[in-house]
N, C-alpha and C positions, 0 to 999 in steps of 0.2 A: 426415304422410298423404302419398300419393304418389299423381299423379293421372297413369294414360295417355289421352291424348286420341289420335284418328285418325278420318281424314275422307276422303271421296275427292274426287280433283280435278273443275277444273269442269266435266271429260267424264265423270265420273259412274265414273271410273276409281280401285282404289286400288294405289299401291304393293305388291310381293310379286306381286302379280298382273298387275300393268300394266307390261310388260317395257319403257317408255318412261319409266318414273320411276325414281331411285334408289331403293336399296333402301328406306329409311326416311323417305320424303318421305313431309309432312304426319301425319307420327306424330311423337309425344315422350311423354316421362316427366317431368312435373314433381314436384316437394317445395313442400308447402304450406309456411309460416311456420308460429312455435309455435300462431296462433290459427285453421288450419287455409285460410287463405287463399290464394286464387294467380291466376294471370292468363296470360293468353294470349292472343295474335293472330296471324291464319290468313287463309286467303280462304276465301270461300261454297263450299262444296261443290255440286255437282249432284247431282240426283235422280239416278235408274237403272232400268232392266229387269234380271229374271231374265235370263240366258242364255237363249232363245229354244227352246233345245234339249236344256236341261238337266236332270237329276233334280227341282230342285228347281220349276223352271217347270211341266212336266210333274204333279206331284203338285196343284200350283195348279190347274192346268186341270181336275185330274179333281175336284177339288172348289170348283170354278165361282169362283175367285178369280183377280186380276191379280196379276203379279207386279211391278208398280211401286213404288218404295221414292219415299219422299220425300228431299230434300234434309235431312243430318243429320250430327250430328257424335255418336263413342262416346265413351265414358267407361269407366275401370275405376279406383276409390278404393283403396285399400288399406294401411292401416294396423293394426302389431302388437295384438295383442288383440282385433281388430273382425273380423268378418265382411265378404268383400269385398263389394260395391258394384259392379253392372254396368247401366248405364243409358246413354240419349241423348238429345239433343234433338233434335227436329224441325222444320223452317221449311216455312212456308207456300209454296208458289208450285208 
């Protein structure tokens, strides 16, 4: 299987969207071993808020919801003959 991992930096910014970061900063594709195991090391990402004047925040405002996201790491897991798994791990704080 392949595990795609990505997350924000310590200021809540993602590569591709934050011009101060290199193109694939804090993004990696990891091939698992024969038993599906993998590991990686990274930094603790920061949580962040939606852009205050963006469409997402406007929708959340209309719904009476906030746009703050906890610190988290995203994962896509893919393997031949299996459905793609999309998930994330959230951190307290």
